[in-house]
N, C-alpha and C positions, 0 to 999 in steps of 0.2 A: 701580847705580841712581843717577841724578842727582836730587838734592833741592835745593830752593831755600833752605832754612834749617835750623838745628839742631832746631827744633820738629818739622818734617816728618820729619827723619831719625829723631828719637827715637820718633815714633809708628810709623813703618814698621819700625824695628828691632824694636819690641815684637811686631808682627804677623809679621815674617819671621825671628824669632830662631832658628829651627831650620833655616833655609835658608842656602845658600852664596851670600850676596849681598854685594857690595862697594858701599858708598855713597860718593858724592863730592858735595861741595857745589858748587852753581853759583855761581862767583865771577866770571862774565864781566861785561864792561862793558855788555852789552846788557840790555834789559828782559826780563821773564818771557815765557815762551812755549815751545811745543814745539820750534821750530827752535833756540832758544837751548839747550835741554836736549840736543838732538842734537849741537850744536856742542861743548858742554862735554864730553859723553860721548866724542865722537871725539877731542878734544884730550887727554883723560885716559886713553884706551884703551891697553892694553899689547899688543894683538893687531892683526893686519892686517885682520881682519873684525869687523864690528859687527852686532848684532841689535837692531833698534829696534822697540819696541811701546809703546803707551800704557799707563801704569801702572794705569788704571782699566778695561782691557779685560777683559770677563768670561770666565771658564772657560778660561783659558790653562793649559796643562799645562807643568810645569817642564821636561820633556824636549823641548819644541818647538824650542828653539834648538839 
């Protein structure tokens, strides 16, 4: 999950503490926004495929991806 700062990471880590989630800080040279997060996620990805979804999307099941 791409987060914009340590505060956001800390809050989400608390909520997702029992899930297998990898966090990465958005350190790109661009301003905030969903495209910047997707760019950062793609650049940090270790796999050839990506799954992108908004972090505030309701009722997402963990097995969706």
